[in-house]
N, C-alpha and C positions, 0 to 999 in steps of 0.2 A: 545520502541526498535528502533535501527537505522537499516534500511534496505539499503543496497549499491548495485550498478551496476545491476539494473534491465534492462536486455537487451530485453525482451520480455513483454512490458507493457500489451498487450492483455492477456496474460497467467497469469500475476499478478493480474490483476483485476478480471479475472475469478475465481482465487483462493480466492480472497477477497469476491466475491459474494457467494461463497460456505460456508462462515463462517456463524454461527449461531447467534452470538451477533454482538454487535456494535463494528466497526473498524473505527478508527479515524485517519486523517493525521493531524500532529501537524506543523502548519506554523512556519516561523521564528519569527513571531511576537508573538507566542503562541495561534494563533486562533486554533480551532478544527474543522475539517470539516469531516462529515460522509462519508467515502470511499464507503459505500454500495449504497451511492446516484450516480446515473448516471451522474446527473449534476455535483457533486463535483469531479467525476473521470474526467470528460472533462476539468473542471477548474484546477485540478491537472496537468493533461497532458500538458495542454496549458502553465502553468506558470513554471513547473518544468523541462521540458525537450524540446529541440528544435532539437536535433540531433538523436533520436531515442532511447536514452538510458537515464534512470533515475539514477543520479549519487547517490543520497541518499534520503531517506525518513524517517522521524520520525513519528511511528505510535504507536497507543496504542490500543491494544485488550483486552476486558474485560472478555471473556471466556476462562477458560484454554485450552479447545479442539481447539479454535481458534488460541491460541498463539502457540500449538504444530503443527498445520496445516501451520502456516506461517514459523515456524522455519524449518520444514520439507521442505517447497518450497524454502526457501532460501538455506539450505543445498544442496539440489538436484540440484540447479542451479548456483553453485559457479564456 
């Protein structure tokens, strides 16, 4: 799923941390990084944004409850 315009990366990663299953970031090259890993979060932040806003992320969540949680977060933060 594509997530766009994340203006509060801290809150976004807190929501990701609350997910029960694996949540992965898909890079432009097709690599997958575990977004629940703090190291991956820092690498993602360093590479994806420099002005405080993440324009777009491609992520994969495997648990239906986690997908619902992510969709609810995105809808609440439009």
